[in-house]
N, C-alpha and C positions, 0 to 999 in steps of 0.2 A: 138344097136340103142340108148339106154339110155346113154351109154358112150359117143357116138358122141354128143349128146345133151348137156351133162355135159361139155365136152371139148369146144364146141362152146360158151356156156354161160360163162365159165371161161375166154375164150379169150375176149369176149365182155366186161366182167367186168374189166379185166385188161386194155383194151383199153380205157374205160371211166375213169379209175383211172389215167392213164398217161395223157390223154387229159385234165383232171382237173388240173394237174400241169402246163401245158403250157397255158391254157386258164382259166382266173379267172374273173368272173363277166363280161363275154363277151369281155374281153381284152386279147390280146395275150401277153404272157410273152416272150419278144424277147430274153432275156438271156437264158431262159430254152430251147427255140427252137434252138438257136445257139449251145448251149452245146450238145443237142441231135443230131442235123443233120449236123453241120459244123465244130465243134471244132477239130475233129480228123485230118482233113486235113488242117485246118486254125488256128493252135494254135497262140494266140496273134495276130491274123489278118494276119499272114503270109500264106505261101502255101508250103506244104511239097512236092508237086508234081511238081509245076512249079513256081520257085522263082520270076519270073517277073509278075505273076498274083496274087498278094496279095490282101488283102482287105484294104490296105492303100489307102487314098484318092488320092494320086499321081498316083498310079498304076490303080485305078479304072477309073480315067479320061483318062489316056493314052489308056486304053482298051475300051473306049466309054461307060462306065457304070456311067452315071451321076446322075441317080435317083434310089431309091430302086426298082422301078418297072423294071428297066433294069436288075438288078441282078436276080429278080424273073423270068423274061423271060428266062434268060440264064440258070437258075437252072432247068427250066421245059423242056429244050431240052435234050432228052435222050442221055446219054453218055457224057454229058458236065459237069455235076456237081455231 
């Protein structure tokens, strides 16, 4: 039981530590978030899975992603991002 508590506390501490890197003074560090969650599949704004769905402005508009909120909506659909 003590080990479980220690593990949970360690995970919580690490989570707060990483959260602190991405959020500083209430502001989100977009670069850190992109590196952590997006860069593996979207290096330099490209797309290693589907080359016609890059993060380049031209491709975003063709795919109906005109605002940052549109990208977030797409990311929240399970299996799409």
